C-alpha positions in Angstrom: -42.1 60.9 127.1 -44.9 63.7 126.3 -44.9 63.0 122.8 -45.2 59.5 123.4 -47.9 59.7 125.3 -50.0 61.7 123.7 -49.1 64.6 125.7 -51.4 64.3 127.9 -48.5 66.0 130.6 -47.7 62.4 132.0 -44.1 62.3 132.2 -43.9 58.4 131.6 -45.7 56.2 128.7 -46.4 52.9 127.8 -44.0 50.5 126.4 -46.4 50.1 123.1 -46.5 54.1 122.9 -42.8 54.2 122.7 -42.4 51.5 120.8 -44.8 52.9 117.9 -43.5 56.2 117.9 -39.7 54.6 117.0 -40.9 52.7 115.0 -42.8 55.4 113.2 -39.7 58.5 114.0 -36.8 56.9 114.4 -34.0 57.0 117.0 -32.6 60.1 115.8 -36.0 61.9 116.8 -35.6 60.9 120.7 -32.3 62.3 120.7 -33.0 65.1 119.3 -35.2 65.8 122.2 -32.6 64.9 124.9 -29.4 66.9 126.1 -27.3 63.8 125.2 -24.1 65.0 123.4 -23.2 64.1 119.8 -20.2 63.1 119.3 -18.2 64.8 115.4 -18.8 61.6 113.4 -22.3 61.7 114.3 -23.0 65.4 114.3 -21.8 64.9 110.5 -24.1 62.2 110.0 -27.1 63.9 111.3 -26.2 67.1 108.9 -24.1 65.3 105.5 -25.9 62.1 105.6 -27.2 61.0 102.0 -30.5 59.5 101.7 -29.7 55.6 102.3 -27.6 56.7 105.2 -29.4 59.5 106.5 -32.1 56.5 106.9 -29.8 54.0 109.1 -28.9 57.0 111.2 -32.3 57.9 111.8 -33.8 54.4 112.4 -30.9 52.8 113.9 -28.2 55.5 115.0 -25.7 54.2 112.7 -23.2 56.9 111.8 -21.6 57.1 107.9 -17.9 55.7 107.8 -15.9 57.8 108.7 -14.6 58.6 105.3 -17.9 59.2 103.9 -17.8 61.8 107.0 -15.1 63.2 106.3 -15.4 63.6 102.6 -18.8 65.2 102.8 -17.5 68.0 104.8 -14.8 68.3 102.0 -17.2 68.1 99.8 -19.3 71.4 101.2 -17.6 74.9 100.4 -19.8 76.2 102.4 -18.9 73.9 105.3 -19.6 76.0 108.6 -16.6 76.0 110.9 -18.2 73.5 113.6 -18.6 70.7 110.7 -14.8 71.3 109.6 -13.5 71.0 113.0 -15.8 67.8 113.8 -14.4 66.4 109.9 -10.9 66.8 111.2 -11.2 65.2 114.4 -11.9 62.0 112.4 -8.2 62.3 111.1 -6.9 60.1 113.4 -9.5 57.2 112.2 -8.6 57.8 108.8 -5.5 57.3 109.4 -6.0 54.1 111.8 -8.6 52.8 108.9 -5.9 53.4 106.0 -3.5 51.6 107.8 -5.3 49.0 108.9 -6.0 48.2 105.0 -2.8 48.8 103.8 -1.3 46.4 106.6 -4.7 43.7 105.0 -2.8 44.6 101.2 0.4 44.2 101.9 -0.9 40.6 103.6 -2.2 39.3 100.6 0.4 40.5 98.3 2.5 38.5 100.8 0.5 35.6 100.3 0.1 35.4 96.8 3.4 36.3 96.3 4.4 33.0 98.8 1.4 30.8 96.5 3.5 32.0 93.1 7.3 31.0 94.5 8.2 27.5 92.7 
């Protein structure tokens, strides 16, 4: 709030001041100044996101996909243990995503196979 009201020492800010700050600096800026605990994928995104994904994160708090986040940490030979542990927590999501994708592909094959039957 102090930043939004121009550091005037008040514990409040006008709506338009807050909106202006979000427009200029994004939502992630506010998040960094709070005690909010980020999820593992959010922490990985904040640290590893490439430019386009970083823009989505900083402006709208959109994290990378689980696969992108996991791959980014895996590709970093100097990743800190906390980042590696965060990436490992994404394995359940990755497995679920892959199972879903496999099921969709199997359905496609079945539908295509049915259409080709005489």
